[in-house]
C-alpha positions in Angstrom: 105.7 104.0 136.1 104.4 107.6 135.1 103.0 106.8 131.8 100.3 103.8 133.3 99.9 106.6 136.1 98.6 109.1 133.4 97.0 107.8 130.5 94.8 105.9 133.2 93.5 108.7 134.5 92.5 110.0 131.1 90.9 106.8 130.0 89.6 106.5 133.7 90.6 102.7 133.7 93.1 101.1 136.3 94.7 98.3 134.5 94.9 95.3 136.9 97.3 93.9 134.7 99.7 97.1 133.4 101.9 94.7 130.9 98.5 94.3 128.9 98.5 98.4 128.5 102.7 98.7 127.7 101.3 96.3 125.3 98.3 98.1 124.0 100.9 100.9 123.4 103.6 99.2 121.8 103.8 99.6 117.8 105.7 96.9 116.0 107.9 99.3 115.1 109.5 99.6 118.7 110.3 95.5 119.2 110.6 92.0 117.3 108.8 90.5 120.4 105.7 92.1 121.5 103.6 94.6 119.5 100.1 95.6 119.9 99.3 94.1 117.1 97.3 90.9 118.6 95.5 93.1 120.7 94.1 95.7 118.0 92.7 92.6 115.9 91.0 92.1 119.2 90.2 95.6 120.1 88.2 96.2 116.5 86.2 93.1 117.1 84.9 94.3 120.2 84.4 97.9 118.8 82.6 96.2 116.2 80.0 94.1 118.6 79.7 97.2 121.1 79.0 99.2 118.4 76.5 96.9 116.8 74.8 96.6 120.1 74.5 100.5 121.0 73.1 101.2 117.4 70.3 98.6 117.3 69.1 100.5 120.9 69.5 103.3 119.2 67.8 102.9 115.6 65.2 100.0 116.3 63.6 101.2 113.0 66.7 101.0 110.6 67.4 97.8 108.5 70.6 96.4 108.0 71.8 98.2 105.7 71.1 101.4 107.4 72.5 99.7 110.8 76.1 98.6 108.8 76.5 102.2 107.1 76.3 104.1 110.5 78.6 101.0 112.1 81.6 101.4 109.7 81.3 105.5 109.7 81.8 104.3 114.2 85.0 101.7 113.4 86.3 103.8 110.8 90.1 104.4 111.4 88.6 108.5 111.2 86.4 107.3 114.3 89.5 105.6 116.2 91.4 108.3 115.1 89.3 110.5 117.0 89.4 108.9 119.9 93.1 108.4 119.9 93.6 112.2 119.6 91.0 113.1 122.4 93.1 110.3 125.0 96.1 111.9 123.7 97.3 108.9 122.3 100.0 110.8 120.9 101.9 111.2 123.8 102.0 107.3 125.3 102.3 105.2 122.4 106.2 103.5 122.0 107.5 103.5 118.6 110.6 102.4 117.2 113.5 104.7 116.2 112.5 105.1 112.4 109.2 106.0 113.7 109.8 108.7 115.9 111.7 110.4 113.4 109.1 110.4 110.8 106.6 111.4 113.7 105.2 108.3 114.1 103.5 109.7 117.1 101.0 111.8 114.7 100.0 109.4 112.1 96.6 108.4 111.8 96.7 104.5 110.8 99.1 104.3 113.9 96.7 105.7 116.6 93.6 104.3 115.4 95.4 100.8 115.5 96.6 102.1 119.3 93.3 103.4 120.1 91.9 99.6 118.9 94.4 97.6 120.8 93.9 99.8 124.1 90.3 98.3 123.8 91.6 95.2 123.4 93.3 95.1 126.4 90.7 96.7 128.5 89.1 94.1 127.1 91.5 91.3 128.4 91.9 92.9 131.6 88.4 93.9 132.5 86.0 92.1 130.7 83.1 93.6 128.4 81.6 95.2 131.2 84.9 97.6 131.6 85.7 98.1 128.0 81.9 98.5 127.3 81.9 101.6 129.6 85.2 102.3 127.7 83.7 102.8 124.2 80.6 104.3 125.4 81.8 107.3 127.2 85.0 108.0 124.4 82.4 107.4 121.1 79.6 109.8 122.6 80.4 112.5 120.4 81.1 110.1 117.7 76.9 108.9 118.0 75.8 112.4 118.6 77.2 113.7 114.7 75.6 110.6 113.6 72.1 111.2 114.6 72.8 115.0 113.5 73.9 114.4 110.0 73.0 111.6 107.5 75.8 109.5 107.1 76.3 110.1 103.3 74.2 112.4 100.6 73.9 110.5 98.2 72.6 107.0 100.7 70.5 109.8 102.3 68.7 110.4 98.5 68.6 106.1 98.1 67.2 106.0 101.0 64.4 108.5 100.4 
């Protein structure tokens, strides 16, 4: 199937179980039977764990409050949307007619949720180390941005 081959090339991960990938790409508007919502739930938790682990290694001097702010910035809808755009998820997400007509494949909420579902699918298919590789590669720019500028001016001032 061309859609499967194309996205696997982009994400540099080959699924053992293609049905997991298809499920991750299927929005609830497409079908009432099997959508990406459960994988999205799982992916959100996996993303939080892996990003938390990386933040502790990168910023060992930061306290829990600062780490929490950095974590929030790296796992929010904006971050997942940026990654979704980077891997062209808008080309692969499977939508129902209503969402297709309203250009749902460009909606931040749909694409960020699909990104989290993809993380959940990679985790279920390949395990912790494979999903960690995916996240570390596609979140690399987001970590760089975090290191270059403070979380927000008010928080930076309060920390000083």
